[in-house]
C-alpha angles and dihedrals in degrees: 000000000000124000086243093062115107118235142127121286115261129196092250093060119107113269136183115205091179109057106165083318134014110283121229114260088234088068088074098164099037096081088058095041094049094046089052097043096047089065089073098050112102131173095255096047127117104205141184121214100195119193083013097167123227104262097021109123102215094092090054091049089052091048088057094047108033136058095239135006130193115196117196131185138157090232111095091217088078087079095058123074089199093051092049091049091048091051090053088052092047095049103032105018136251094277091058092044092053093044091053098041092110091058089043093051092047089047091053088074082069114104108250122194140163119244114227119202 
């Protein structure tokens, strides 16, 4: 089976519980999804993280590993650096937010935009 084949996640799949920062245990599928998706990110890529979430770290990982990243979400907070930082504080805590500020600042060069349906 190729990594490009579509199927459900199974417990034996690769997972990454620490993806820029430690993911909440309630995000039970994200460690598998992120570990799978990061295989496709290369330095020359221009990528879109649609429905990226506000505090979700994948867009910041992509910003560190790809040429250009576009992060899109329905939530208006995606347009505000302060709101994204505050959501990281709210979900992960201030200590995590401070410890990951370098990735966050590099990620801010990412193009953020709100999707309108």
